C-alpha positions as CSV (number, residue, x, y, z in Angstrom):
1,M,80.2,77.1,82.9
2,P,82.1,77.7,79.5
3,F,85.2,79.5,79.7
4,I,86.4,80.8,76.4
5,Q,90.2,82.3,76.3
6,I,91.5,84.6,73.6
7,N,95.2,85.2,73.3
8,Q,96.2,88.3,71.4
9,L,98.9,90.8,70.9
10,D,98.4,93.8,73.2
11,G,97.1,97.0,71.8
12,M,93.4,96.7,71.5
13,T,91.5,99.3,73.4
14,A,89.1,98.6,76.3
15,E,86.1,99.4,74.2
16,G,87.3,97.1,71.4
17,K,87.8,94.3,74.0
18,A,84.2,95.0,75.3
19,R,82.9,94.5,71.7
20,V,84.9,91.1,71.2
21,I,83.6,89.9,74.5
22,E,80.1,90.6,73.7
23,A,80.4,89.2,70.1
24,V,82.2,86.0,71.3
25,T,79.7,85.4,74.2
26,A,76.6,86.0,71.5
27,A,78.0,83.6,69.2
28,Y,78.9,80.8,71.6
29,A,75.5,81.0,73.3
30,E,73.9,80.7,69.8
31,A,76.1,77.9,68.7
32,S,75.8,75.8,71.6
33,G,72.4,77.1,73.4
34,K,74.0,77.9,76.3
35,D,72.9,80.9,78.8
36,P,75.1,83.7,77.6
37,A,74.8,85.1,81.4
38,K,76.9,81.8,82.1
39,V,79.7,82.3,79.3
40,W,83.1,83.5,80.5
41,V,85.5,85.2,78.1
42,H,89.1,86.0,79.0
43,V,91.0,88.3,76.8
44,N,94.7,87.7,77.6
45,D,97.1,90.3,76.1
46,M,100.5,89.3,75.3
47,P,103.4,91.9,74.9
48,H,104.8,92.2,71.4
49,D,108.2,91.6,72.9
50,S,107.0,88.3,74.3
51,F,106.0,86.7,70.9
52,G,107.6,85.7,68.0
53,I,106.7,84.1,64.7
54,G,109.0,82.3,62.3
55,G,111.8,82.5,64.7
56,K,111.7,86.4,65.0
57,A,110.6,88.4,67.7
58,L,107.9,90.8,67.0
59,G,108.9,93.4,69.7
């Protein structure tokens, strides 16, 4: 079973996550020929204060 993990900064709505999960599943299934029912997608929200770019915290 394929397992796709998406790490992103928090703030996306549940509806937005559902659209992303649906689109990623469809794209992966199309590209790989895998059954979409067996594709797992995990969206991992990262708090802004736990992430930094260029030596600076985002939070």
